[in-house]
Backbone as CSV, one residue per row, in Angstrom:
resi,resn,N_x,N_y,N_z,CA_x,CA_y,CA_z,C_x,C_y,C_z
1,UNK,86.542,33.480,67.672,86.076,32.715,66.515,86.704,31.336,66.495
2,UNK,88.047,31.280,66.581,88.738,29.982,66.569,88.359,29.144,67.767
3,UNK,88.048,29.792,68.883,87.669,29.047,70.093,86.318,28.378,69.902
4,UNK,85.348,29.094,69.250,84.024,28.498,69.000,84.128,27.299,68.085
5,UNK,84.952,27.420,67.000,85.116,26.282,66.083,85.742,25.102,66.805
6,UNK,86.650,25.364,67.684,87.341,24.282,68.408,86.373,23.533,69.308
7,UNK,85.355,24.257,69.804,84.362,23.596,70.678,83.266,22.916,69.867
8,UNK,82.772,23.530,68.800,81.632,23.013,68.032,81.988,21.776,67.239
9,UNK,83.124,21.755,66.565,83.469,20.619,65.705,83.552,19.315,66.476
10,UNK,84.239,19.258,67.610,84.248,17.988,68.360,82.857,17.557,68.796
11,UNK,81.959,18.504,69.112,80.598,18.131,69.518,79.828,17.493,68.368
12,UNK,79.983,18.032,67.158,79.312,17.459,65.971,79.810,16.065,65.707
13,UNK,81.119,15.864,65.793,81.692,14.542,65.548,81.192,13.535,66.575
14,UNK,81.056,13.961,67.814,80.578,13.069,68.872,79.139,12.652,68.622
15,UNK,78.284,13.566,68.179,76.884,13.251,67.910,76.743,12.287,66.744
16,UNK,77.536,12.476,65.691,77.491,11.556,64.541,77.906,10.153,64.952
17,UNK,78.932,10.080,65.795,79.414,8.772,66.251,78.348,8.043,67.057
18,UNK,77.662,8.763,67.929,76.605,8.156,68.754,75.432,7.682,67.903
19,UNK,75.035,8.450,66.893,73.942,8.043,66.006,74.289,6.788,65.237
20,UNK,75.500,6.686,64.759,75.943,5.511,64.002,75.902,4.273,64.873
21,UNK,76.328,4.403,66.127,76.359,3.252,67.033,74.960,2.805,67.425
22,UNK,73.951,3.676,67.308,72.599,3.339,67.745,71.789,2.614,66.683
23,UNK,72.285,2.469,65.443,71.533,1.792,64.385,71.497,0.299,64.653
24,UNK,70.438,-0.423,64.172,70.352,-1.866,64.383,71.542,-2.614,63.837
25,UNK,72.054,-2.169,62.669,73.197,-2.861,62.089,74.405,-2.760,62.998
26,UNK,74.573,-1.551,63.561,75.714,-1.368,64.448,75.548,-2.178,65.716
27,UNK,74.344,-2.187,66.256,74.095,-2.984,67.451,74.302,-4.459,67.190
28,UNK,73.908,-4.927,65.984,74.090,-6.337,65.647,75.556,-6.689,65.582
29,UNK,76.364,-5.763,64.992,77.801,-6.027,64.909,78.419,-6.088,66.290
30,UNK,77.839,-5.327,67.229,78.370,-5.328,68.582,77.812,-6.469,69.410
31,UNK,76.878,-7.283,68.814,76.294,-8.403,69.538,75.186,-8.004,70.459
32,UNK,74.616,-6.805,70.288,73.589,-6.330,71.206,72.188,-6.670,70.738
33,UNK,71.992,-6.961,69.447,70.642,-7.243,68.955,70.727,-8.189,67.773
34,UNK,69.788,-9.157,67.674,69.780,-10.072,66.527,69.170,-9.397,65.317
35,UNK,69.577,-9.810,64.156,68.972,-9.318,62.929,68.035,-10.376,62.402
36,UNK,67.236,-10.027,61.364,66.276,-10.965,60.803,66.951,-12.161,60.174
37,UNK,68.234,-12.035,59.868,68.949,-13.137,59.238,69.643,-14.021,60.248
38,UNK,69.399,-13.775,61.540,70.037,-14.569,62.585,69.625,-16.029,62.444
39,UNK,70.546,-16.954,62.127,70.168,-18.353,61.901,69.571,-19.004,63.129
40,UNK,69.997,-18.623,64.322,69.448,-19.223,65.539,67.977,-18.881,65.671
41,UNK,67.632,-17.605,65.375,66.244,-17.184,65.454,65.404,-17.872,64.384
42,UNK,65.954,-17.997,63.175,65.240,-18.658,62.075,64.954,-20.104,62.406
43,UNK,65.941,-20.818,62.966,65.745,-22.218,63.326,64.698,-22.372,64.410
44,UNK,64.674,-21.438,65.365,63.704,-21.519,66.460,62.291,-21.354,65.947
45,UNK,62.111,-20.457,64.991,60.781,-20.207,64.446,60.299,-21.386,63.615
46,UNK,61.197,-21.968,62.819,60.793,-23.030,61.897,60.835,-24.413,62.512
47,UNK,61.253,-24.527,63.771,61.396,-25.854,64.359,60.061,-26.476,64.719
48,UNK,58.980,-25.675,64.824,57.674,-26.204,65.174,56.638,-25.750,64.150
49,UNK,56.682,-26.277,62.935,55.711,-25.875,61.917,54.328,-26.382,62.279
50,UNK,53.306,-25.619,61.926,51.930,-26.012,62.206,51.517,-27.108,61.238
51,UNK,51.028,-28.218,61.791,50.623,-29.353,60.975,49.104,-29.335,60.811
52,UNK,48.638,-29.253,59.575,47.215,-29.248,59.286,46.858,-30.491,58.482
53,UNK,45.891,-31.277,58.986,45.468,-32.470,58.281,44.467,-32.096,57.199
54,UNK,44.627,-32.707,56.043,43.683,-32.476,54.972,42.418,-33.279,55.242
55,UNK,41.272,-32.608,55.103,40.002,-33.286,55.324,39.742,-34.254,54.178
56,UNK,39.185,-35.396,54.486,38.831,-36.346,53.447,37.610,-37.125,53.888
57,UNK,37.035,-37.883,52.965,35.859,-38.673,53.270,36.235,-40.052,53.767
58,UNK,35.277,-40.959,53.673,35.504,-42.341,54.086,36.487,-42.994,53.111
59,UNK,37.492,-43.644,53.664,38.480,-44.332,52.847,38.053,-45.793,52.685
60,UNK,38.112,-46.279,51.459,37.668,-47.644,51.159,38.671,-48.320,50.221
61,UNK,38.674,-49.634,50.234,39.500,-50.372,49.285,38.626,-50.828,48.123
62,UNK,39.175,-50.683,46.925,38.470,-51.121,45.717,39.495,-51.658,44.727
63,UNK,39.366,-52.926,44.407,40.297,-53.597,43.507,41.747,-53.393,43.946
64,UNK,41.966,-53.503,45.249,43.319,-53.432,45.797,43.860,-52.042,46.008
65,UNK,43.079,-51.013,45.700,43.528,-49.637,45.869,42.683,-48.937,46.932
66,UNK,43.305,-47.966,47.618,42.608,-47.168,48.618,42.028,-45.931,47.935
67,UNK,40.718,-45.733,48.079,40.072,-44.592,47.436,39.308,-43.778,48.475
68,UNK,39.188,-42.484,48.212,38.411,-41.576,49.059,37.015,-41.495,48.456
69,UNK,36.033,-42.074,49.139,34.687,-42.142,48.573,34.085,-40.767,48.342
70,UNK,34.467,-39.772,49.140,33.907,-38.434,48.955,34.329,-37.822,47.623
71,UNK,35.387,-38.374,47.020,35.871,-37.889,45.723,35.351,-38.716,44.559
72,UNK,34.626,-39.788,44.864,34.077,-40.622,43.797,34.292,-42.107,44.061
73,UNK,33.469,-42.917,43.431,33.503,-44.366,43.620,34.239,-45.086,42.492
74,UNK,34.826,-44.343,41.560,35.341,-44.942,40.321,34.161,-45.667,39.653
75,UNK,34.292,-46.975,39.354,33.145,-47.664,38.755,32.503,-48.660,39.712
76,UNK,32.780,-48.502,41.003,32.166,-49.389,41.998,30.664,-49.107,42.096
77,UNK,29.900,-50.132,42.447,28.454,-49.998,42.590,27.963,-50.298,44.001
78,UNK,28.782,-50.992,44.794,28.387,-51.362,46.159,29.557,-51.065,47.093
79,UNK,29.288,-50.370,48.194,30.301,-50.147,49.218,29.742,-50.613,50.556
80,UNK,30.530,-51.432,51.246,30.082,-52.098,52.463,31.000,-51.729,53.615
81,UNK,30.405,-51.285,54.724,31.180,-51.001,55.925,31.166,-52.245,56.823
82,UNK,32.239,-53.022,56.768,32.342,-54.221,57.597,32.685,-53.855,59.038
83,UNK,33.471,-52.793,59.209,33.844,-52.281,60.529,34.181,-50.805,60.361
84,UNK,34.445,-50.136,61.485,34.672,-48.689,61.441,35.794,-48.291,60.491
85,UNK,36.853,-49.083,60.445,37.993,-48.768,59.581,38.143,-49.788,58.455
86,UNK,37.052,-50.454,58.130,37.096,-51.497,57.101,35.912,-51.329,56.157
87,UNK,36.101,-50.510,55.122,35.080,-50.288,54.100,35.627,-50.814,52.783
88,UNK,34.846,-51.677,52.132,35.274,-52.264,50.862,34.201,-52.060,49.808
89,UNK,34.633,-51.795,48.590,33.702,-51.560,47.484,33.852,-52.645,46.423
90,UNK,32.765,-52.822,45.662,32.713,-53.899,44.685,32.018,-53.406,43.415
91,UNK,32.385,-54.012,42.294,31.847,-53.578,41.009,30.380,-53.964,40.845
92,UNK,29.980,-55.098,41.421,28.596,-55.551,41.332,28.336,-56.611,42.403
93,UNK,27.106,-57.128,42.435,26.728,-58.106,43.448,27.506,-59.402,43.292
94,UNK,27.778,-59.799,42.047,28.518,-61.039,41.820,29.926,-60.947,42.412
95,UNK,30.578,-59.812,42.241,31.918,-59.633,42.799,31.863,-59.634,44.323
96,UNK,30.839,-58.991,44.895,30.668,-58.999,46.344,30.427,-60.416,46.853
97,UNK,29.581,-61.175,46.158,29.266,-62.538,46.583,30.482,-63.444,46.539
98,UNK,31.337,-63.226,45.555,32.549,-64.044,45.447,33.517,-63.735,46.593
99,UNK,33.612,-62.460,46.964,34.547,-62.070,48.019,33.963,-62.281,49.414
100,UNK,32.691,-61.961,49.576,32.034,-62.038,50.888,30.638,-62.616,50.702
101,UNK,30.510,-63.915,50.517,29.203,-64.509,50.206,28.139,-64.300,51.270
102,UNK,28.548,-64.092,52.524,27.546,-63.939,53.587,26.862,-62.578,53.576
103,UNK,27.368,-61.624,52.817,26.747,-60.292,52.799,26.208,-59.939,51.421
104,UNK,25.909,-60.938,50.606,25.409,-60.672,49.259,24.293,-61.645,48.913
105,UNK,23.347,-61.156,48.129,22.280,-61.987,47.590,22.400,-61.918,46.069
106,UNK,22.889,-62.976,45.461,23.183,-62.966,44.022,21.889,-63.015,43.208
107,UNK,21.893,-62.243,42.111,20.807,-62.334,41.145,19.515,-61.655,41.557
108,UNK,19.546,-60.770,42.542,18.325,-60.078,42.939,18.491,-58.579,42.804
109,UNK,17.447,-57.931,42.308,17.409,-56.471,42.226,16.282,-55.930,43.106
110,UNK,15.978,-56.647,44.159,14.931,-56.229,45.075,15.555,-55.787,46.386
111,UNK,14.703,-55.492,47.355,15.192,-55.108,48.671,16.036,-56.200,49.292
112,UNK,15.779,-57.435,48.896,16.486,-58.554,49.519,17.930,-58.688,49.052
113,UNK,18.352,-57.780,48.175,19.782,-57.691,47.889,20.534,-57.220,49.127
114,UNK,19.777,-56.609,50.060,20.348,-56.187,51.341,20.239,-57.373,52.295
115,UNK,21.348,-57.960,52.713,21.294,-59.202,53.493,20.799,-58.993,54.924
116,UNK,20.413,-60.075,55.541,19.915,-60.045,56.909,20.978,-59.475,57.854
117,UNK,20.538,-58.561,58.707,21.448,-57.950,59.673,22.048,-56.635,59.216
118,UNK,21.646,-56.160,58.028,22.227,-54.950,57.460,21.156,-53.898,57.185
119,UNK,21.593,-52.645,57.083,20.757,-51.540,56.609,21.377,-51.032,55.311
120,UNK,20.525,-50.828,54.314,21.040,-50.467,52.983,20.329,-49.235,52.430
121,UNK,21.062,-48.523,51.599,20.568,-47.309,50.952,20.936,-47.396,49.476
122,UNK,19.943,-47.104,48.598,20.180,-47.164,47.149,20.088,-45.774,46.525
123,UNK,20.770,-45.651,45.423,20.799,-44.373,44.703,19.470,-44.085,44.005
124,UNK,18.828,-45.127,43.502,17.588,-44.956,42.737,16.426,-45.698,43.398
125,UNK,15.234,-45.395,42.930,14.044,-46.075,43.443,14.064,-47.552,43.047
126,UNK,13.286,-48.333,43.781,13.148,-49.773,43.522,14.482,-50.509,43.653
127,UNK,15.323,-50.026,44.560,16.550,-50.714,44.955,17.517,-50.892,43.778
128,UNK,17.713,-49.800,43.052,18.628,-49.826,41.908,19.709,-48.752,42.077
129,UNK,20.748,-48.898,41.270,21.850,-47.947,41.316,22.864,-48.308,42.392
130,UNK,23.719,-47.364,42.715,24.747,-47.613,43.733,24.106,-47.929,45.080
131,UNK,24.813,-48.757,45.865,24.255,-49.178,47.152,25.289,-49.057,48.260
132,UNK,24.818,-48.589,49.424,25.624,-48.568,50.643,25.054,-49.566,51.629
133,UNK,25.935,-50.285,52.344,25.511,-51.250,53.356,26.241,-50.983,54.670
134,UNK,25.471,-50.937,55.771,26.056,-50.767,57.105,25.449,-51.776,58.078
135,UNK,26.223,-52.130,59.106,25.684,-52.910,60.215,26.184,-52.380,61.566
136,UNK,27.126,-51.442,61.528,27.690,-50.878,62.755,26.886,-49.662,63.192
137,UNK,26.589,-49.588,64.474,25.811,-48.489,65.006,26.551,-47.159,64.841
138,UNK,25.777,-46.096,64.803,26.376,-44.768,64.743,25.813,-43.930,63.607
139,UNK,26.277,-42.696,63.561,25.832,-41.737,62.548,26.801,-41.747,61.370
140,UNK,26.258,-41.717,60.174,27.051,-41.697,58.949,26.701,-40.432,58.157
141,UNK,27.689,-39.567,57.979,27.486,-38.357,57.170,27.657,-38.727,55.701
142,UNK,26.592,-38.621,54.931,26.625,-39.129,53.558,27.537,-38.327,52.635
143,UNK,27.875,-37.094,53.011,28.825,-36.336,52.192,30.188,-37.023,52.178
144,UNK,30.513,-37.750,53.249,31.788,-38.460,53.321,31.780,-39.728,52.477
145,UNK,30.600,-40.107,52.020,30.447,-41.303,51.177,30.051,-40.927,49.744
146,UNK,30.001,-39.661,49.451,29.495,-39.114,48.164,28.093,-39.657,47.869
147,UNK,27.235,-39.534,48.866,25.863,-40.021,48.722,24.861,-38.999,49.255
148,UNK,25.331,-37.811,49.575,24.423,-36.797,50.118,23.427,-36.348,49.049
149,UNK,22.144,-36.286,49.434,21.061,-35.876,48.534,20.994,-36.761,47.293
150,UNK,21.262,-38.051,47.466,21.240,-38.959,46.321,20.438,-40.238,46.566
151,UNK,19.918,-40.446,47.768,19.233,-41.700,48.089,17.763,-41.665,47.679
152,UNK,17.293,-42.822,47.159,15.906,-42.899,46.701,15.161,-44.135,47.190
153,UNK,15.856,-45.097,47.809,15.192,-46.254,48.404,16.093,-46.835,49.483
154,UNK,15.479,-47.621,50.393,16.226,-48.134,51.537,15.569,-49.400,52.077
155,UNK,16.355,-50.145,52.846,15.826,-51.333,53.518,16.583,-51.529,54.828
156,UNK,15.841,-51.603,55.922,16.430,-51.915,57.216,16.174,-53.403,57.479
157,UNK,17.068,-54.243,57.025,16.893,-55.691,57.147,17.561,-56.197,58.432
158,UNK,17.177,-55.581,59.549,17.716,-55.981,60.845,16.566,-56.357,61.767
159,UNK,16.852,-57.202,62.718,15.816,-57.683,63.629,15.697,-56.797,64.871
160,UNK,16.716,-55.961,65.072,16.709,-55.031,66.198,17.171,-53.664,65.718
161,UNK,16.644,-52.640,66.350,17.078,-51.249,66.168,16.575,-50.645,64.854
162,UNK,16.315,-49.357,64.930,15.813,-48.632,63.789,16.921,-48.079,62.896
163,UNK,16.471,-47.510,61.797,17.351,-46.903,60.797,16.776,-45.514,60.549
164,UNK,17.522,-44.462,60.914,17.007,-43.097,60.862,17.689,-42.330,59.735
165,UNK,16.886,-41.756,58.858,17.388,-40.930,57.758,17.099,-39.470,58.092
166,UNK,18.056,-38.596,57.829,17.939,-37.207,58.272,18.377,-36.232,57.182
167,UNK,17.640,-35.146,57.110,17.997,-34.039,56.209,18.448,-32.863,57.058
168,UNK,19.613,-32.310,56.779,20.148,-31.190,57.559,19.617,-29.874,57.000
169,UNK,18.968,-29.095,57.884,18.423,-27.807,57.481,19.024,-26.692,58.306
170,UNK,19.271,-25.553,57.697,19.819,-24.400,58.398,18.678,-23.520,58.913
171,UNK,18.669,-23.328,60.223,17.666,-22.457,60.822,16.326,-23.120,61.060
172,UNK,16.222,-24.416,60.744,14.981,-25.158,60.948,15.306,-26.517,61.555
173,UNK,14.338,-27.131,62.242,14.584,-28.496,62.744,14.855,-29.463,61.592
174,UNK,15.758,-30.388,61.811,16.088,-31.364,60.784,14.983,-32.410,60.663
175,UNK,14.372,-32.549,59.488,13.383,-33.613,59.303,14.058,-34.990,59.379
176,UNK,13.320,-35.962,59.917,13.839,-37.327,60.035,12.801,-38.330,59.553
177,UNK,13.290,-39.371,58.915,12.428,-40.464,58.492,12.915,-41.732,59.192
178,UNK,12.025,-42.373,59.942,12.369,-43.564,60.716,11.942,-44.815,59.945
179,UNK,12.877,-45.739,59.794,12.578,-47.007,59.121,12.697,-48.117,60.159
180,UNK,11.596,-48.787,60.413,11.571,-49.825,61.431,12.301,-51.089,60.991
181,UNK,12.428,-52.014,61.916,13.129,-53.273,61.635,12.399,-54.058,60.550
182,UNK,13.205,-54.712,59.706,12.700,-55.546,58.618,11.694,-54.803,57.737
183,UNK,12.026,-53.541,57.451,11.087,-52.714,56.680,11.779,-52.078,55.476
184,UNK,11.244,-52.293,54.267,11.796,-51.655,53.064,10.966,-50.440,52.646
185,UNK,11.629,-49.490,51.992,10.938,-48.371,51.345,11.465,-48.302,49.919
186,UNK,10.620,-48.603,48.977,11.072,-48.760,47.593,11.214,-47.453,46.831
187,UNK,10.501,-46.408,47.278,10.497,-45.175,46.487,10.291,-43.974,47.416
188,UNK,11.341,-43.175,47.580,11.266,-42.025,48.487,10.329,-40.923,47.977
189,UNK,9.994,-40.949,46.684,9.064,-39.930,46.174,7.672,-40.106,46.772
190,UNK,7.417,-41.265,47.357,6.109,-41.534,47.962,6.096,-41.267,49.471
191,UNK,7.235,-40.769,49.984,7.338,-40.465,51.409,7.229,-38.958,51.613
192,UNK,6.204,-38.542,52.350,5.960,-37.114,52.536,7.070,-36.479,53.371
193,UNK,7.458,-35.291,52.943,8.538,-34.534,53.586,7.934,-33.434,54.452
194,UNK,8.560,-33.176,55.615,8.014,-32.255,56.607,7.701,-30.876,56.036
195,UNK,8.554,-30.352,55.169,8.384,-28.992,54.667,7.788,-28.964,53.257
196,UNK,7.116,-30.030,52.899,6.493,-30.099,51.584,7.300,-30.936,50.612
197,UNK,6.619,-31.539,49.654,7.308,-32.394,48.692,7.528,-33.790,49.256
198,UNK,8.619,-34.422,48.849,8.888,-35.790,49.262,10.359,-35.943,49.664
199,UNK,10.726,-37.155,50.040,12.061,-37.413,50.577,13.104,-37.752,49.502
200,UNK,12.724,-37.771,48.261,13.695,-38.189,47.243,14.876,-37.229,47.156
201,UNK,16.090,-37.792,47.194,17.333,-37.012,47.082,17.439,-35.919,48.147
202,UNK,17.037,-36.243,49.367,17.134,-35.269,50.459,17.917,-35.771,51.666
203,UNK,18.316,-37.014,51.688,18.962,-37.569,52.886,20.417,-37.116,52.957
204,UNK,20.788,-36.498,54.095,22.156,-36.017,54.310,22.951,-36.902,55.270
205,UNK,22.241,-37.617,56.140,22.928,-38.467,57.130,21.996,-39.606,57.540
206,UNK,22.584,-40.699,57.990,21.788,-41.809,58.512,22.369,-42.205,59.866
207,UNK,21.514,-42.771,60.715,21.950,-43.247,62.027,21.412,-44.645,62.255
208,UNK,22.302,-45.550,62.593,21.910,-46.908,62.942,21.845,-47.027,64.448
209,UNK,20.657,-47.382,64.971,20.502,-47.545,66.391,21.133,-48.820,66.925
């Protein structure tokens, strides 16, 4: 009896000791494994954070401030793209004429408010409401200008290249309206639309050739 106890007790103690040494905490104390609180591991993980850029629309200057046109125009009525990274907005034609007389026609509410060499888009029919002006070639997504599905008249007052207006459709070909050189369209409700109805408040993008 005493011999069995003498053999069994040391074996139990040995097994308990081995189990204790095999735990993560014990291994960490012995330097065999890092724990979640290991500062070296934490620094390695956080040293390369993922950088995500916030999406925004076209950035423009208005009265000395930088504004995101996709979030609103404040009280501006005309926004002009002078260059790819140079968009400026103005409260009215008089303010535009004072700042940039070569790109404004003072005192007119007709298509000729769009100066020679430019393509223009208006919010309302008969060349009224907010106006966009471009002269640089390329595609312009109107959602970035807060003008998607809002155009009602246009004028391509250029001597070369067309002005293409496009409606984006899911699962169908995108309808396009081509405006030739030196050609105005005063009212989009009079322009037939491919899938029925008219072009008023349907333009999602424009392309300057």
